[in-house]
PDB file of N, CA, C and O in Angstrom:
ATOM      1  N   MET A   1       0.882  -1.356   0.123  1.00  0.00           N
ATOM      2  CA  MET A   1      -0.054  -0.168  -0.060  1.00  0.00           C
ATOM      3  C   MET A   1       0.852   1.178  -0.119  1.00  0.00           C
ATOM      4  O   MET A   1       1.633   1.401   0.806  1.00  0.00           O
ATOM      5  N   ASP A   2       0.762   1.917  -1.025  1.00  0.00           N
ATOM      6  CA  ASP A   2       1.418   2.943  -1.150  1.00  0.00           C
ATOM      7  C   ASP A   2       0.706   4.450  -0.715  1.00  0.00           C
ATOM      8  O   ASP A   2      -0.465   4.610  -0.372  1.00  0.00           O
ATOM      9  N   THR A   3       1.790   5.523  -0.838  1.00  0.00           N
ATOM     10  CA  THR A   3       0.842   6.763  -0.586  1.00  0.00           C
ATOM     11  C   THR A   3      -0.218   7.221  -1.656  1.00  0.00           C
ATOM     12  O   THR A   3      -1.208   7.902  -1.389  1.00  0.00           O
ATOM     13  N   ASN A   4       0.119   6.762  -2.882  1.00  0.00           N
ATOM     14  CA  ASN A   4      -1.056   7.302  -4.053  1.00  0.00           C
ATOM     15  C   ASN A   4      -2.373   6.407  -3.406  1.00  0.00           C
ATOM     16  O   ASN A   4      -3.466   6.956  -3.544  1.00  0.00           O
ATOM     17  N   MET A   5      -2.363   5.189  -2.770  1.00  0.00           N
ATOM     18  CA  MET A   5      -3.695   4.535  -2.806  1.00  0.00           C
ATOM     19  C   MET A   5      -4.131   5.163  -1.319  1.00  0.00           C
ATOM     20  O   MET A   5      -5.352   5.286  -1.219  1.00  0.00           O
ATOM     21  N   VAL A   6      -3.512   5.506  -0.363  1.00  0.00           N
ATOM     22  CA  VAL A   6      -4.172   6.220   0.634  1.00  0.00           C
ATOM     23  C   VAL A   6      -4.717   7.473   0.398  1.00  0.00           C
ATOM     24  O   VAL A   6      -5.744   7.826   0.979  1.00  0.00           O
ATOM     25  N   MET A   7      -3.988   8.358  -0.595  1.00  0.00           N
ATOM     26  CA  MET A   7      -4.693   9.588  -1.153  1.00  0.00           C
ATOM     27  C   MET A   7      -5.965   9.418  -1.985  1.00  0.00           C
ATOM     28  O   MET A   7      -6.828  10.294  -2.052  1.00  0.00           O
ATOM     29  N   ASP A   8      -6.037   8.126  -2.677  1.00  0.00           N
ATOM     30  CA  ASP A   8      -7.230   8.044  -3.333  1.00  0.00           C
ATOM     31  C   ASP A   8      -8.141   7.856  -2.608  1.00  0.00           C
ATOM     32  O   ASP A   8      -9.186   8.498  -2.709  1.00  0.00           O
ATOM     33  N   ILE A   9      -7.906   6.748  -1.540  1.00  0.00           N
ATOM     34  CA  ILE A   9      -8.990   6.347  -0.737  1.00  0.00           C
ATOM     35  C   ILE A   9      -9.679   7.603   0.158  1.00  0.00           C
ATOM     36  O   ILE A   9     -10.894   7.652   0.353  1.00  0.00           O
ATOM     37  N   GLY A  10      -8.703   8.644   0.693  1.00  0.00           N
ATOM     38  CA  GLY A  10      -9.041   9.877   0.993  1.00  0.00           C
ATOM     39  C   GLY A  10      -9.980  10.513   0.394  1.00  0.00           C
ATOM     40  O   GLY A  10     -11.128  10.755   0.768  1.00  0.00           O
ATOM     41  N   MET A  11      -9.381  10.801  -0.656  1.00  0.00           N
ATOM     42  CA  MET A  11     -10.207  11.686  -1.831  1.00  0.00           C
ATOM     43  C   MET A  11     -11.551  10.990  -1.925  1.00  0.00           C
ATOM     44  O   MET A  11     -12.565  11.640  -1.673  1.00  0.00           O
ATOM     45  N   GLN A  12     -11.633   9.654  -2.287  1.00  0.00           N
ATOM     46  CA  GLN A  12     -13.277   9.250  -2.219  1.00  0.00           C
ATOM     47  C   GLN A  12     -13.610   9.241  -1.203  1.00  0.00           C
ATOM     48  O   GLN A  12     -14.814   9.498  -1.242  1.00  0.00           O
ATOM     49  N   GLY A  13     -13.232   9.067   0.007  1.00  0.00           N
ATOM     50  CA  GLY A  13     -13.932   9.531   1.484  1.00  0.00           C
ATOM     51  C   GLY A  13     -14.547  11.145   1.257  1.00  0.00           C
ATOM     52  O   GLY A  13     -15.711  11.481   1.477  1.00  0.00           O
ATOM     53  N   LEU A  14     -13.708  11.823   0.878  1.00  0.00           N
ATOM     54  CA  LEU A  14     -14.214  13.109   1.039  1.00  0.00           C
ATOM     55  C   LEU A  14     -15.233  13.581  -0.051  1.00  0.00           C
ATOM     56  O   LEU A  14     -16.153  14.332   0.274  1.00  0.00           O
ATOM     57  N   ILE A  15     -15.095  13.187  -1.225  1.00  0.00           N
ATOM     58  CA  ILE A  15     -16.182  13.152  -2.331  1.00  0.00           C
ATOM     59  C   ILE A  15     -17.582  12.475  -1.841  1.00  0.00           C
ATOM     60  O   ILE A  15     -18.680  13.017  -1.974  1.00  0.00           O
ATOM     61  N   VAL A  16     -17.396  11.432  -1.360  1.00  0.00           N
ATOM     62  CA  VAL A  16     -18.611  11.012  -0.600  1.00  0.00           C
ATOM     63  C   VAL A  16     -19.425  11.773   0.397  1.00  0.00           C
ATOM     64  O   VAL A  16     -20.631  12.023   0.373  1.00  0.00           O
ATOM     65  N   ALA A  17     -18.505  12.092   1.286  1.00  0.00           N
ATOM     66  CA  ALA A  17     -18.820  12.991   2.464  1.00  0.00           C
ATOM     67  C   ALA A  17     -19.616  14.528   1.761  1.00  0.00           C
ATOM     68  O   ALA A  17     -20.599  15.068   2.268  1.00  0.00           O
ATOM     69  N   ALA A  18     -19.094  14.878   0.848  1.00  0.00           N
ATOM     70  CA  ALA A  18     -19.273  16.243   0.243  1.00  0.00           C
ATOM     71  C   ALA A  18     -20.925  15.983  -0.282  1.00  0.00           C
ATOM     72  O   ALA A  18     -21.913  16.653   0.017  1.00  0.00           O
ATOM     73  N   LYS A  19     -20.826  14.600  -1.287  1.00  0.00           N
ATOM     74  CA  LYS A  19     -22.110  14.291  -1.802  1.00  0.00           C
ATOM     75  C   LYS A  19     -23.450  13.978  -1.039  1.00  0.00           C
ATOM     76  O   LYS A  19     -24.576  14.206  -1.480  1.00  0.00           O
ATOM     77  N   LEU A  20     -23.110  13.362   0.299  1.00  0.00           N
ATOM     78  CA  LEU A  20     -24.073  13.109   1.068  1.00  0.00           C
ATOM     79  C   LEU A  20     -24.378  14.382   1.854  1.00  0.00           C
ATOM     80  O   LEU A  20     -25.501  14.445   2.353  1.00  0.00           O
ATOM     81  N   ALA A  21     -23.465  15.495   2.053  1.00  0.00           N
ATOM     82  CA  ALA A  21     -23.818  16.579   3.085  1.00  0.00           C
ATOM     83  C   ALA A  21     -24.530  17.709   2.036  1.00  0.00           C
ATOM     84  O   ALA A  21     -25.217  18.590   2.552  1.00  0.00           O
ATOM     85  N   ALA A  22     -24.394  17.685   0.836  1.00  0.00           N
ATOM     86  CA  ALA A  22     -24.784  18.595   0.100  1.00  0.00           C
ATOM     87  C   ALA A  22     -26.520  18.932   0.048  1.00  0.00           C
ATOM     88  O   ALA A  22     -27.023  20.030  -0.190  1.00  0.00           O
ATOM     89  N   PRO A  23     -27.302  17.539   0.368  1.00  0.00           N
ATOM     90  CA  PRO A  23     -28.773  18.091  -0.078  1.00  0.00           C
ATOM     91  C   PRO A  23     -29.332  18.638   1.205  1.00  0.00           C
ATOM     92  O   PRO A  23     -30.385  19.273   1.249  1.00  0.00           O
ATOM     93  N   ILE A  24     -28.451  18.315   2.429  1.00  0.00           N
ATOM     94  CA  ILE A  24     -29.003  19.001   3.820  1.00  0.00           C
ATOM     95  C   ILE A  24     -28.516  20.399   3.817  1.00  0.00           C
ATOM     96  O   ILE A  24     -29.277  21.288   4.200  1.00  0.00           O
ATOM     97  N   LEU A  25     -27.241  20.690   3.395  1.00  0.00           N
ATOM     98  CA  LEU A  25     -26.576  21.863   3.372  1.00  0.00           C
ATOM     99  C   LEU A  25     -27.061  22.823   2.564  1.00  0.00           C
ATOM    100  O   LEU A  25     -27.195  23.973   2.983  1.00  0.00           O
ATOM    101  N   ILE A  26     -27.403  22.452   1.234  1.00  0.00           N
ATOM    102  CA  ILE A  26     -28.403  23.287   0.216  1.00  0.00           C
ATOM    103  C   ILE A  26     -29.696  23.773   0.579  1.00  0.00           C
ATOM    104  O   ILE A  26     -30.179  24.892   0.414  1.00  0.00           O
ATOM    105  N   THR A  27     -30.257  22.568   1.193  1.00  0.00           N
ATOM    106  CA  THR A  27     -31.711  22.688   1.773  1.00  0.00           C
ATOM    107  C   THR A  27     -31.617  23.821   2.790  1.00  0.00           C
ATOM    108  O   THR A  27     -32.260  24.854   2.604  1.00  0.00           O
ATOM    109  N   ALA A  28     -30.866  23.666   3.821  1.00  0.00           N
ATOM    110  CA  ALA A  28     -30.597  24.808   4.983  1.00  0.00           C
ATOM    111  C   ALA A  28     -30.219  26.308   4.437  1.00  0.00           C
ATOM    112  O   ALA A  28     -30.742  27.369   4.778  1.00  0.00           O
ATOM    113  N   LEU A  29     -29.249  26.114   3.571  1.00  0.00           N
ATOM    114  CA  LEU A  29     -28.972  27.414   3.051  1.00  0.00           C
ATOM    115  C   LEU A  29     -29.933  28.147   2.087  1.00  0.00           C
ATOM    116  O   LEU A  29     -29.776  29.337   1.815  1.00  0.00           O
ATOM    117  N   VAL A  30     -30.803  27.492   1.645  1.00  0.00           N
ATOM    118  CA  VAL A  30     -31.872  28.089   0.520  1.00  0.00           C
ATOM    119  C   VAL A  30     -33.004  28.650   1.543  1.00  0.00           C
ATOM    120  O   VAL A  30     -33.465  29.791   1.518  1.00  0.00           O
ATOM    121  N   VAL A  31     -33.360  27.600   2.461  1.00  0.00           N
ATOM    122  CA  VAL A  31     -34.408  28.107   3.507  1.00  0.00           C
ATOM    123  C   VAL A  31     -34.076  29.199   4.282  1.00  0.00           C
ATOM    124  O   VAL A  31     -34.883  30.107   4.484  1.00  0.00           O
ATOM    125  N   GLY A  32     -32.833  29.188   4.782  1.00  0.00           N
ATOM    126  CA  GLY A  32     -32.003  30.217   5.787  1.00  0.00           C
ATOM    127  C   GLY A  32     -32.087  31.389   4.907  1.00  0.00           C
ATOM    128  O   GLY A  32     -32.751  32.282   5.435  1.00  0.00           O
ATOM    129  N   PHE A  33     -31.600  31.710   3.643  1.00  0.00           N
ATOM    130  CA  PHE A  33     -31.679  32.914   2.941  1.00  0.00           C
ATOM    131  C   PHE A  33     -32.937  33.485   2.623  1.00  0.00           C
ATOM    132  O   PHE A  33     -33.087  34.701   2.503  1.00  0.00           O
ATOM    133  N   ALA A  34     -34.143  32.384   2.434  1.00  0.00           N
ATOM    134  CA  ALA A  34     -35.549  32.913   2.122  1.00  0.00           C
ATOM    135  C   ALA A  34     -36.185  33.376   3.561  1.00  0.00           C
ATOM    136  O   ALA A  34     -37.044  34.257   3.523  1.00  0.00           O
ATOM    137  N   VAL A  35     -35.771  32.774   4.938  1.00  0.00           N
ATOM    138  CA  VAL A  35     -36.490  33.340   5.921  1.00  0.00           C
ATOM    139  C   VAL A  35     -35.486  34.574   6.121  1.00  0.00           C
ATOM    140  O   VAL A  35     -36.214  35.545   6.323  1.00  0.00           O
ATOM    141  N   SER A  36     -34.723  34.803   6.141  1.00  0.00           N
ATOM    142  CA  SER A  36     -33.690  36.028   6.402  1.00  0.00           C
ATOM    143  C   SER A  36     -34.153  37.274   5.498  1.00  0.00           C
ATOM    144  O   SER A  36     -34.269  38.442   5.870  1.00  0.00           O
ATOM    145  N   LEU A  37     -34.447  36.615   3.919  1.00  0.00           N
ATOM    146  CA  LEU A  37     -35.115  37.784   3.341  1.00  0.00           C
ATOM    147  C   LEU A  37     -36.579  38.485   3.862  1.00  0.00           C
ATOM    148  O   LEU A  37     -37.024  39.632   3.885  1.00  0.00           O
ATOM    149  N   LEU A  38     -37.003  37.328   4.210  1.00  0.00           N
ATOM    150  CA  LEU A  38     -38.454  37.708   4.651  1.00  0.00           C
ATOM    151  C   LEU A  38     -38.274  38.421   6.014  1.00  0.00           C
ATOM    152  O   LEU A  38     -38.824  39.509   6.184  1.00  0.00           O
ATOM    153  N   GLN A  39     -37.640  37.943   6.842  1.00  0.00           N
ATOM    154  CA  GLN A  39     -37.460  39.000   8.057  1.00  0.00           C
ATOM    155  C   GLN A  39     -36.845  40.256   7.782  1.00  0.00           C
ATOM    156  O   GLN A  39     -37.124  41.235   8.474  1.00  0.00           O
ATOM    157  N   SER A  40     -35.973  40.326   6.769  1.00  0.00           N
ATOM    158  CA  SER A  40     -35.354  41.898   6.243  1.00  0.00           C
ATOM    159  C   SER A  40     -36.426  42.858   6.051  1.00  0.00           C
ATOM    160  O   SER A  40     -36.538  44.010   6.470  1.00  0.00           O
ATOM    161  N   ILE A  41     -37.279  42.064   5.250  1.00  0.00           N
ATOM    162  CA  ILE A  41     -38.495  42.759   4.348  1.00  0.00           C
ATOM    163  C   ILE A  41     -39.592  42.983   5.571  1.00  0.00           C
ATOM    164  O   ILE A  41     -39.889  44.162   5.769  1.00  0.00           O
ATOM    165  N   THR A  42     -40.111  42.175   6.257  1.00  0.00           N
ATOM    166  CA  THR A  42     -40.926  42.616   7.410  1.00  0.00           C
ATOM    167  C   THR A  42     -40.189  43.111   8.895  1.00  0.00           C
ATOM    168  O   THR A  42     -40.756  43.359   9.959  1.00  0.00           O
ATOM    169  N   GLN A  43     -39.088  43.149   8.652  1.00  0.00           N
ATOM    170  CA  GLN A  43     -38.508  43.839  10.105  1.00  0.00           C
ATOM    171  C   GLN A  43     -38.895  42.839  11.185  1.00  0.00           C
ATOM    172  O   GLN A  43     -38.962  43.372  12.293  1.00  0.00           O
ATOM    173  N   ILE A  44     -39.161  41.574  11.172  1.00  0.00           N
ATOM    174  CA  ILE A  44     -39.398  40.710  12.276  1.00  0.00           C
ATOM    175  C   ILE A  44     -38.152  39.990  12.461  1.00  0.00           C
ATOM    176  O   ILE A  44     -37.644  39.298  11.579  1.00  0.00           O
ATOM    177  N   GLN A  45     -37.581  40.191  13.820  1.00  0.00           N
ATOM    178  CA  GLN A  45     -36.542  39.578  14.290  1.00  0.00           C
ATOM    179  C   GLN A  45     -36.739  38.494  15.282  1.00  0.00           C
ATOM    180  O   GLN A  45     -36.283  38.527  16.425  1.00  0.00           O
ATOM    181  N   GLU A  46     -37.372  37.631  14.830  1.00  0.00           N
ATOM    182  CA  GLU A  46     -37.703  36.543  16.001  1.00  0.00           C
ATOM    183  C   GLU A  46     -36.694  35.221  15.514  1.00  0.00           C
ATOM    184  O   GLU A  46     -36.532  34.707  14.408  1.00  0.00           O
ATOM    185  N   VAL A  47     -36.143  34.942  16.761  1.00  0.00           N
ATOM    186  CA  VAL A  47     -34.894  33.599  16.542  1.00  0.00           C
ATOM    187  C   VAL A  47     -35.641  32.615  15.941  1.00  0.00           C
ATOM    188  O   VAL A  47     -35.239  32.222  14.846  1.00  0.00           O
ATOM    189  N   THR A  48     -36.832  32.030  16.496  1.00  0.00           N
ATOM    190  CA  THR A  48     -37.314  30.823  16.419  1.00  0.00           C
ATOM    191  C   THR A  48     -37.930  30.838  14.889  1.00  0.00           C
ATOM    192  O   THR A  48     -38.021  29.777  14.271  1.00  0.00           O
ATOM    193  N   LEU A  49     -38.316  31.992  14.352  1.00  0.00           N
ATOM    194  CA  LEU A  49     -38.563  32.373  12.817  1.00  0.00           C
ATOM    195  C   LEU A  49     -37.526  31.691  11.838  1.00  0.00           C
ATOM    196  O   LEU A  49     -37.800  31.212  10.738  1.00  0.00           O
ATOM    197  N   SER A  50     -36.567  31.726  12.304  1.00  0.00           N
ATOM    198  CA  SER A  50     -35.191  31.538  11.386  1.00  0.00           C
ATOM    199  C   SER A  50     -34.959  29.607  11.731  1.00  0.00           C
ATOM    200  O   SER A  50     -34.813  28.734  10.876  1.00  0.00           O
ATOM    201  N   PHE A  51     -34.991  29.475  12.902  1.00  0.00           N
ATOM    202  CA  PHE A  51     -34.732  27.920  13.384  1.00  0.00           C
ATOM    203  C   PHE A  51     -35.713  26.820  12.763  1.00  0.00           C
ATOM    204  O   PHE A  51     -35.303  25.911  12.042  1.00  0.00           O
ATOM    205  N   VAL A  52     -37.010  26.995  13.110  1.00  0.00           N
ATOM    206  CA  VAL A  52     -37.832  26.147  12.754  1.00  0.00           C
ATOM    207  C   VAL A  52     -38.333  25.754  11.469  1.00  0.00           C
ATOM    208  O   VAL A  52     -38.885  24.667  11.296  1.00  0.00           O
ATOM    209  N   PRO A  53     -38.127  26.755  10.398  1.00  0.00           N
ATOM    210  CA  PRO A  53     -38.229  26.310   8.950  1.00  0.00           C
ATOM    211  C   PRO A  53     -36.919  25.466   8.560  1.00  0.00           C
ATOM    212  O   PRO A  53     -36.938  24.463   7.847  1.00  0.00           O
ATOM    213  N   LYS A  54     -35.772  26.042   9.151  1.00  0.00           N
ATOM    214  CA  LYS A  54     -34.802  25.022   8.523  1.00  0.00           C
ATOM    215  C   LYS A  54     -34.806  23.802   8.999  1.00  0.00           C
ATOM    216  O   LYS A  54     -34.473  22.853   8.290  1.00  0.00           O
ATOM    217  N   ALA A  55     -35.180  23.661  10.255  1.00  0.00           N
ATOM    218  CA  ALA A  55     -35.478  22.247  10.924  1.00  0.00           C
ATOM    219  C   ALA A  55     -36.269  21.595  10.358  1.00  0.00           C
ATOM    220  O   ALA A  55     -36.040  20.386  10.335  1.00  0.00           O
ATOM    221  N   VAL A  56     -37.374  22.047   9.749  1.00  0.00           N
ATOM    222  CA  VAL A  56     -38.402  21.216   9.005  1.00  0.00           C
ATOM    223  C   VAL A  56     -37.804  20.762   7.651  1.00  0.00           C
ATOM    224  O   VAL A  56     -37.824  19.608   7.222  1.00  0.00           O
ATOM    225  N   ALA A  57     -37.211  21.965   6.980  1.00  0.00           N
ATOM    226  CA  ALA A  57     -36.816  21.909   5.762  1.00  0.00           C
ATOM    227  C   ALA A  57     -35.596  20.439   5.749  1.00  0.00           C
ATOM    228  O   ALA A  57     -35.672  19.436   5.039  1.00  0.00           O
ATOM    229  N   VAL A  58     -34.813  20.689   6.516  1.00  0.00           N
ATOM    230  CA  VAL A  58     -33.817  19.578   6.672  1.00  0.00           C
ATOM    231  C   VAL A  58     -34.310  18.357   7.121  1.00  0.00           C
ATOM    232  O   VAL A  58     -33.723  17.300   6.894  1.00  0.00           O
ATOM    233  N   ALA A  59     -35.447  18.441   7.801  1.00  0.00           N
ATOM    234  CA  ALA A  59     -36.033  16.899   8.027  1.00  0.00           C
ATOM    235  C   ALA A  59     -36.845  16.436   6.854  1.00  0.00           C
ATOM    236  O   ALA A  59     -36.967  15.226   6.664  1.00  0.00           O
ATOM    237  N   VAL A  60     -37.416  17.318   6.045  1.00  0.00           N
ATOM    238  CA  VAL A  60     -37.956  16.955   4.728  1.00  0.00           C
ATOM    239  C   VAL A  60     -36.973  16.447   3.710  1.00  0.00           C
ATOM    240  O   VAL A  60     -37.165  15.509   2.937  1.00  0.00           O
ATOM    241  N   ALA A  61     -35.844  17.226   3.816  1.00  0.00           N
ATOM    242  CA  ALA A  61     -34.653  16.676   2.847  1.00  0.00           C
ATOM    243  C   ALA A  61     -34.315  15.463   3.313  1.00  0.00           C
ATOM    244  O   ALA A  61     -34.318  14.595   2.440  1.00  0.00           O
ATOM    245  N   LEU A  62     -34.023  15.109   4.394  1.00  0.00           N
ATOM    246  CA  LEU A  62     -33.461  13.911   4.781  1.00  0.00           C
ATOM    247  C   LEU A  62     -34.335  12.542   4.429  1.00  0.00           C
ATOM    248  O   LEU A  62     -33.889  11.572   3.816  1.00  0.00           O
ATOM    249  N   LEU A  63     -35.613  12.676   4.929  1.00  0.00           N
ATOM    250  CA  LEU A  63     -36.748  12.213   4.227  1.00  0.00           C
ATOM    251  C   LEU A  63     -37.055  11.842   2.631  1.00  0.00           C
ATOM    252  O   LEU A  63     -37.660  10.827   2.286  1.00  0.00           O
ATOM    253  N   ILE A  64     -36.569  12.770   1.794  1.00  0.00           N
ATOM    254  CA  ILE A  64     -36.546  12.665   0.410  1.00  0.00           C
ATOM    255  C   ILE A  64     -35.224  12.078   0.080  1.00  0.00           C
ATOM    256  O   ILE A  64     -35.127  11.115  -0.680  1.00  0.00           O
ATOM    257  N   ALA A  65     -34.203  12.649   0.644  1.00  0.00           N
ATOM    258  CA  ALA A  65     -32.756  11.931  -0.106  1.00  0.00           C
ATOM    259  C   ALA A  65     -32.190  11.088   0.971  1.00  0.00           C
ATOM    260  O   ALA A  65     -30.973  10.939   0.865  1.00  0.00           O
ATOM    261  N   GLY A  66     -32.885  10.348   2.234  1.00  0.00           N
ATOM    262  CA  GLY A  66     -32.196   9.534   2.957  1.00  0.00           C
ATOM    263  C   GLY A  66     -31.987   8.035   2.265  1.00  0.00           C
ATOM    264  O   GLY A  66     -30.970   7.374   2.475  1.00  0.00           O
ATOM    265  N   HIS A  67     -33.141   7.556   1.362  1.00  0.00           N
ATOM    266  CA  HIS A  67     -32.618   6.300   0.813  1.00  0.00           C
ATOM    267  C   HIS A  67     -31.461   6.445  -0.208  1.00  0.00           C
ATOM    268  O   HIS A  67     -30.733   5.468  -0.380  1.00  0.00           O
ATOM    269  N   TRP A  68     -31.243   7.543  -0.873  1.00  0.00           N
ATOM    270  CA  TRP A  68     -30.017   7.798  -1.580  1.00  0.00           C
ATOM    271  C   TRP A  68     -28.711   8.041  -1.221  1.00  0.00           C
ATOM    272  O   TRP A  68     -27.700   7.898  -1.910  1.00  0.00           O
ATOM    273  N   MET A  69     -28.843   8.518   0.210  1.00  0.00           N
ATOM    274  CA  MET A  69     -27.557   8.829   1.035  1.00  0.00           C
ATOM    275  C   MET A  69     -27.277   7.458   1.684  1.00  0.00           C
ATOM    276  O   MET A  69     -26.096   7.145   1.837  1.00  0.00           O
ATOM    277  N   ILE A  70     -28.233   6.621   2.073  1.00  0.00           N
ATOM    278  CA  ILE A  70     -27.700   5.373   2.666  1.00  0.00           C
ATOM    279  C   ILE A  70     -27.393   4.435   1.654  1.00  0.00           C
ATOM    280  O   ILE A  70     -26.665   3.514   2.025  1.00  0.00           O
ATOM    281  N   SER A  71     -27.827   4.425   0.245  1.00  0.00           N
ATOM    282  CA  SER A  71     -27.419   3.630  -0.773  1.00  0.00           C
ATOM    283  C   SER A  71     -26.018   4.045  -1.166  1.00  0.00           C
ATOM    284  O   SER A  71     -25.140   3.227  -1.442  1.00  0.00           O
ATOM    285  N   GLU A  72     -25.852   5.370  -1.177  1.00  0.00           N
ATOM    286  CA  GLU A  72     -24.276   5.676  -1.490  1.00  0.00           C
ATOM    287  C   GLU A  72     -23.284   5.261  -0.182  1.00  0.00           C
ATOM    288  O   GLU A  72     -22.208   4.688  -0.355  1.00  0.00           O
ATOM    289  N   ILE A  73     -23.676   5.545   0.822  1.00  0.00           N
ATOM    290  CA  ILE A  73     -22.634   5.121   1.879  1.00  0.00           C
ATOM    291  C   ILE A  73     -22.400   3.707   1.751  1.00  0.00           C
ATOM    292  O   ILE A  73     -21.211   3.401   1.848  1.00  0.00           O
ATOM    293  N   VAL A  74     -23.159   2.816   1.572  1.00  0.00           N
ATOM    294  CA  VAL A  74     -22.995   1.310   1.487  1.00  0.00           C
ATOM    295  C   VAL A  74     -22.411   0.982   0.328  1.00  0.00           C
ATOM    296  O   VAL A  74     -21.504   0.150   0.317  1.00  0.00           O
ATOM    297  N   THR A  75     -22.858   1.603  -0.836  1.00  0.00           N
ATOM    298  CA  THR A  75     -21.952   1.299  -1.951  1.00  0.00           C
ATOM    299  C   THR A  75     -20.196   1.627  -1.453  1.00  0.00           C
ATOM    300  O   THR A  75     -19.306   0.777  -1.433  1.00  0.00           O
ATOM    301  N   PHE A  76     -20.113   2.506  -1.231  1.00  0.00           N
ATOM    302  CA  PHE A  76     -18.722   3.373  -0.727  1.00  0.00           C
ATOM    303  C   PHE A  76     -18.242   2.307   0.064  1.00  0.00           C
ATOM    304  O   PHE A  76     -17.130   1.809  -0.115  1.00  0.00           O
ATOM    305  N   THR A  77     -19.167   1.878   1.073  1.00  0.00           N
ATOM    306  CA  THR A  77     -18.325   0.840   2.129  1.00  0.00           C
ATOM    307  C   THR A  77     -17.944  -0.513   1.422  1.00  0.00           C
ATOM    308  O   THR A  77     -16.909  -1.122   1.691  1.00  0.00           O
ATOM    309  N   ASN A  78     -18.861  -0.925   0.503  1.00  0.00           N
ATOM    310  CA  ASN A  78     -18.659  -2.264  -0.080  1.00  0.00           C
ATOM    311  C   ASN A  78     -17.588  -2.071  -1.052  1.00  0.00           C
ATOM    312  O   ASN A  78     -16.901  -3.061  -1.306  1.00  0.00           O
ATOM    313  N   GLU A  79     -17.333  -1.005  -1.622  1.00  0.00           N
ATOM    314  CA  GLU A  79     -16.130  -0.626  -2.470  1.00  0.00           C
ATOM    315  C   GLU A  79     -14.861  -0.917  -1.737  1.00  0.00           C
ATOM    316  O   GLU A  79     -13.961  -1.631  -2.179  1.00  0.00           O
ATOM    317  N   MET A  80     -14.862  -0.241  -0.455  1.00  0.00           N
ATOM    318  CA  MET A  80     -13.798  -0.115   0.441  1.00  0.00           C
ATOM    319  C   MET A  80     -13.346  -1.450   0.739  1.00  0.00           C
ATOM    320  O   MET A  80     -12.186  -1.818   0.549  1.00  0.00           O
ATOM    321  N   PHE A  81     -14.305  -2.206   1.226  1.00  0.00           N
ATOM    322  CA  PHE A  81     -14.204  -3.875   1.656  1.00  0.00           C
ATOM    323  C   PHE A  81     -13.515  -4.553   0.567  1.00  0.00           C
ATOM    324  O   PHE A  81     -12.514  -5.252   0.721  1.00  0.00           O
ATOM    325  N   ASP A  82     -14.137  -4.298  -0.622  1.00  0.00           N
ATOM    326  CA  ASP A  82     -13.349  -5.117  -1.719  1.00  0.00           C
ATOM    327  C   ASP A  82     -12.077  -4.661  -2.036  1.00  0.00           C
ATOM    328  O   ASP A  82     -11.419  -5.422  -2.744  1.00  0.00           O
ATOM    329  N   LYS A  83     -11.642  -3.784  -1.751  1.00  0.00           N
ATOM    330  CA  LYS A  83     -10.363  -2.946  -1.957  1.00  0.00           C
ATOM    331  C   LYS A  83      -9.269  -3.787  -0.806  1.00  0.00           C
ATOM    332  O   LYS A  83      -8.039  -3.736  -0.769  1.00  0.00           O
ATOM    333  N   ILE A  84      -9.960  -4.344  -0.159  1.00  0.00           N
ATOM    334  CA  ILE A  84      -8.731  -4.788   1.041  1.00  0.00           C
ATOM    335  C   ILE A  84      -7.856  -5.701   0.689  1.00  0.00           C
ATOM    336  O   ILE A  84      -6.673  -5.555   0.995  1.00  0.00           O
ATOM    337  N   PRO A  85      -8.252  -6.697   0.051  1.00  0.00           N
ATOM    338  CA  PRO A  85      -7.217  -7.653  -0.403  1.00  0.00           C
ATOM    339  C   PRO A  85      -6.128  -6.972  -1.457  1.00  0.00           C
ATOM    340  O   PRO A  85      -4.953  -7.315  -1.332  1.00  0.00           O
ATOM    341  N   MET A  86      -6.471  -6.045  -2.463  1.00  0.00           N
ATOM    342  CA  MET A  86      -5.571  -5.298  -3.099  1.00  0.00           C
ATOM    343  C   MET A  86      -4.530  -4.429  -2.380  1.00  0.00           C
ATOM    344  O   MET A  86      -3.363  -4.295  -2.748  1.00  0.00           O
ATOM    345  N   LEU A  87      -5.061  -3.892  -1.377  1.00  0.00           N
ATOM    346  CA  LEU A  87      -4.444  -2.792  -0.624  1.00  0.00           C
ATOM    347  C   LEU A  87      -3.649  -3.604   0.399  1.00  0.00           C
ATOM    348  O   LEU A  87      -2.656  -3.032   0.847  1.00  0.00           O
ATOM    349  N   LEU A  88      -3.916  -4.869   0.860  1.00  0.00           N
ATOM    350  CA  LEU A  88      -2.626  -5.695   1.343  1.00  0.00           C
ATOM    351  C   LEU A  88      -1.781  -6.361   0.836  1.00  0.00           C
ATOM    352  O   LEU A  88      -0.992  -7.112   1.410  1.00  0.00           O
ATOM    353  N   GLY A  89      -1.908  -6.065  -0.694  1.00  0.00           N
ATOM    354  CA  GLY A  89      -1.005  -6.875  -1.882  1.00  0.00           C
ATOM    355  C   GLY A  89      -1.339  -8.250  -2.013  1.00  0.00           C
ATOM    356  O   GLY A  89      -0.615  -8.957  -2.713  1.00  0.00           O
ATOM    357  N   GLY A  90      -2.390  -8.760  -1.407  1.00  0.00           N
ATOM    358  CA  GLY A  90      -2.741 -10.115  -1.922  1.00  0.00           C
ATOM    359  C   GLY A  90      -3.380 -10.090  -3.224  1.00  0.00           C
ATOM    360  O   GLY A  90      -3.388 -11.187  -3.781  1.00  0.00           O
ATOM    361  N   GLY A  91      -3.815  -9.313  -3.738  1.00  0.00           N
ATOM    362  CA  GLY A  91      -5.125  -9.256  -4.973  1.00  0.00           C
ATOM    363  C   GLY A  91      -4.446  -8.561  -5.852  1.00  0.00           C
ATOM    364  O   GLY A  91      -3.519  -7.798  -5.579  1.00  0.00           O
ATOM    365  N   SER A  92      -4.992  -8.859  -7.218  1.00  0.00           N
ATOM    366  CA  SER A  92      -4.486  -7.684  -8.204  1.00  0.00           C
ATOM    367  C   SER A  92      -5.472  -6.547  -8.668  1.00  0.00           C
ATOM    368  O   SER A  92      -5.077  -5.656  -9.420  1.00  0.00           O
TER     369      SER A  92
END
């Protein structure tokens, strides 16, 4: 196992982590922007007004994208387990 293999596994892990975090982060970003725009227009500065819609939107995003997220992480884990013999030098 050389440095390139370790870097490749690390890069794949970061890419999978970014793909899994993207739906949640983008949802929170869009809803947060919309709520803060609404707050600035109406001049209502209530803390719960910004938190509750984001929490609900993130929960909905998890319900919608949850199956895809689980299948992505399971696929990545299976690929990593399949690479173990090659990483140990036993396979080709």
